[in-house]
C-alpha positions, 0 to 999 in steps of 0.5 A: 941269583945264586944261593950261597951255602948256609951257615950251619946255624942258619941252616938249624934255624932254617929247619927250625921255621920248616919243621915247625910250619912256622911263618917269617912273621912268626919267627920274627916275632921269636927272635927279634929280627925283622922278616927282611932280614931271616928271609936273606939269612935263610935264602942265603943272600945275606950272611949275618954278622958274628954277633947275629949267629951268636944270637940266633945260636942262642935261640936255637939252644933255648927252643932246642933245649928245653925237650932235652931238658925235660929228658934229663930233668925227669926223675933225676937223681943224684950221688954225693961227690964225697960218697963217690970219691970212697967207691974210687977210692980218691981223697974229695978234693982231688975228685973234686979237681977231676970234676972241676977238669971235666966241666972245663972241658965241658964248657969248651966243648960246646962252646966249639959244637953249638950248632953243629950237627951231629949224626944220626941227628937229633937237634934236642940233644945235639945243642945241649949234650955238653951242658956240664948240669946234666952231669955234675951240680955245685953244691956244699956241704957243712964240716961237722967240726968246724962248720964251714961250708965246703963245696961238692958236687951232686953226679948224676947217672950219667956223670958217674959214668964220665968219671967211671969211663976214665977209670980203667982195672978193678978200681974202675969196675969196682966203682961201675958196679957200685954207682949202678946198685946205687941208682938200682936201689935209688929207683926201685925205692921211688918205685916204692914210694909211687906204689905204696902212695897210689895203692888204695887199701882193699875195703872189707866186708866187715866195714861195709854197713851193707854187710852188718850183721843187722843189715842182714837180719833185717833182709832175712826177716823182710823174705819170704819163707822162699826167698829165704829157702833160695838164700840159702840155696844161693850160699850153697851154691858158692860154698861148692863153687870154692871146693877143689875135691870134685868127690865133695862136690858131687854129694853137695850138689845132690843136696842143693838139687833136693833142695830145689826140688822141695822148693819147687814142689817135684821131690817125692816125699815133698808130693806125698806130704801134699 
């Protein structure tokens, strides 16, 4: 039997099954539909009822939304709509009206395009890009005088971009500069907090009991004369290594070499004394 062209929602369900390499039994467990029904839909032999299509759309929305939600919510920061109103030169109530209009348009776009593919196709975004909460979060504040709760919105960077796209001229450019600067400032502050939290203070030598004066004196007392001499030479070599001036290094190296000769008994003056 020749299969019919699949509905776009069922086509996405088929792609979900194949891309995740799941069986009809597993898909049945996830969607709640029996394997025979799913098989007939995906093979194109039976057309789903509108109610079933809507349920499948909701299922796909859930499973595909998770990745995009993680991306959208990660490190999310917001700007209060009252501040945005000042930056755009609008009365706050007028900005709220604009935002409600954007939200309504997003909801309508979401309803019309649910299940459709958009080139370049990215299934993690195609269903969710019209969700209003990725742009505007409904909130409120307390009026400083009458103490009443007043409406406002927390606006994401994507929301600011949407508002800026509706503006032109100097005001639009000024608002764009202001919100970009604000988001960079918030990002820098967040990175600074993370860095300060992760950064551990460098250990101080004087805080290490191994290098206390008493510990050093005990070590020196336990050394033989030769060990103390070698320790002295070691310290001299460290001192020399920190010198940048080659002319200052040469006489120091000569003195160090002479000390080594004396310890090893190879110095001519030392041999005369033996």
